[in-house]
N, C-alpha and C positions, 0 to 999 in steps of 0.2 A: 771220252764221251762218244756215245754211239747214237746214231739217228734211228729210231724205231721205224718199223714198217707202218703203213697206213692202218688205221683202226678198222678191222673187219673181224667178224667172229672166227675164233680159232687161230688167227695169225699171230697175235702177240704171245700167247702161251708157247707156241712152237718156237718162235724166234727167241724168246727168253731162255727156253730150254737149250737151244743151240748155243747161246752165250754162256751157258753154265749155271744159270740161276736154279736154285732148288727151294726158294722161299719167296713168298710175296706177302708184304704187310700192307693192309688196306683198311680204310675206314669202313668201307662197305663194298659188297660185291654180290651179284646175283648168283643163284644156284647153278645156272648153266655155265657161267664164266668159271666158277669154282671147279666144276666138273672138268672143264677143258684144261685148267691148270693141273688138276690131279692126273688126268690122262697123260700129261707131259712130265710127270714126276716132280711137280712143284707143289710144295705145301703152301696152303693159304691160311693166313691169320687175319681175321676180320675184326672190326671194332676198335681199330687203333685210334688213338687220340690225334688231333690235328697238330702234329709236331713236324719239325724238319726231318728229312730222311736219316741224317746222321744220328740224331737223338733217338729216333725209333730203333735204328739198327743197334746202337749201343745198349739201349734198354733191353731189347730182345736177347742180345748176346749175354748180358748180365743176368738174365732171368727175372728182370723187374718190369717188363712191359705190362702195363695195365690195359688189357683189351676190354672193351665194353660191348654193347650190342652191335650187331651188323646194321649199319645205317642205310643199307640199300633196301628199297621197298619193292623190288621185283626179282 
């Protein structure tokens, strides 16, 4: 388990890239945040259902993740 840095624009995508992340699964995310992840080589999947991380990861890896609309409104 790692402690993430404080929430500030651009910090989390860079930190996650440094940790080796290449994919983010989220229920919703704004366009600016998606662009910051993209700039750090991290693919963004939005519209994920409210499930626990293990279930979402297993569904994604199995190719069965049912993503819906981006629930972010900004």
